[in-house]
N, C-alpha and C positions, 0 to 999 in steps of 0.2 A: 556489435550491441547485442545484448542478451534483453531479452523483451518477452514477457509474459502479458498476454492478454486475455481475458475472460469476459462472458457476459453474464453481470448477475440477474438478480430481479428486476432490482431496478437502476438498469445501466450498465456502463463499463468500464472496468479498473485495467490499467496498465501500469506493470512494473517493467522498470529499465535500467541497466547497465550501459552509461556512456561514455562517448566520450563527447568531447566538442567537436569534434569532425567526423565523427562515425556514421555510419547508414545500413548496417546489415540488420537482419533479425530473426530470433529464433523462432521454433516450433511454439504453438499455445500450448499452456499446460490446465490440467482439467482444477476448479476450487470448488468450493463446499459455500453455499451464503443461504441463510435464514434471516427472518424476519421475528424480532422481539416487543409485541404491541407496547407501547408505553402508557397509550390510554386509548382513547375508541377513536382517535383521529390520527394520530402518529406511532411508530415504531421505530428501534434501532435494526438497520440492515446490518449484519455480521458477515462479513467474509474473510475466507479462510485460504492461502493459498501458500505456494512454496516456490522460496527466492533460494536459485543455488549459484553461485559464485565459485568458479574453478581456482584453484591455487595458484593457475598463474596467467590471471586476471591481470590486464595492461591498462585498465580502464577506471580513471581515477573517479567516477559519480553513479550514482544510480536514482531514479526516482519513482515515484507512484504517482498516477494520475490519473482520471476517471471523468466520466459523464453521470450524474445521477438523474435519473429520466423524471422523476417526481420530490426533488429536495427540499426540504425545510427550511426554509435561508434562515442563517442566523446563527445556526450547529455547525461546531466546526467539522472536519472531516479526523478521527481518530485514528493514528496507526502504531502497530504494536509489534515490534521485533524479536522474535524468539530464536535463540541459536535451539539446533535441535541437538543439544547434551546436557548432562545431567548439573549443568551450572547453577549457582541460584544466587540471586540479586533481588535482596529482601526476602517478599514474599514470594516472589515469580521465579519461577525455576525457567532459567535461560533468556532472561529478560536481556538485550543487547541496546535496544533504539524505544524509545515511546515519542511520539509528535503530533501535533495538531496544525491542520491548517484548514482555511476560509474556503467557503464553496461560493464560486462568480456567479453573479444574475443569471446567467443560462445553464446553472448545472456541473460546472466544471471544476476540476479543482488539480492541484499539482502539490507534489513535495518532494522536494531534490534534498539528497546528503552522501559525505562522501563513504564510498567503502575502499579507498586507497589513499596515505597522506604521503606527505614530503616533509622527512626532516631538514633538510637542507644539505643532507647528503646520502639519503637514502629512502626507499622507499617503503612504507610497511602498510601489508593491507590489513585495513580494518574489520572487514568482513571474508570470511575465507569459507566455505562448504554448503551446507543447504540449512535454510532457515524459515521459522513458519512466521507469516505474515497476514496479520487480523487489521483488518480491516473495518472501522464504525462509523456507518453514515445516518443520519435520522431522516426518515423519509414518510410522505404520507403514507397511512396505509388505502386509503382510498384514493388515489390521485385523481380522478373524473369530480371531485369534490373539493379539492383544494385551495380552490380559485374563489370558494362559496365563504 
């Protein structure tokens, strides 16, 4: 299992390439995170990190998981994955996968997606190489005031 774990301003995010039976870990990778205020109380935390999938990958699944320390419940986590080449899909350079997932009451979230597919005869790598992953979470700007 390849694992990317990073600590953002408002919690922890992990991206993993997994197999149901795998249990080994890779090194932590750096990320970039910023908060964009929406109003005086909440903002969007944008986290950018890199996912690297080797061409000899045997694992079929990857997932993004995390825990937001001050989530605004009712807002999903948005996940955008971009290929680091010049491919253009619509207006998005290198866009390969967009998703959203709910945030649990304890601030945790998880999104699982296929990176390798089997068509009945052979396997196809759906992801291969380096990707930029952008994760958007709605958070309280002043967590100590979020319960009022």
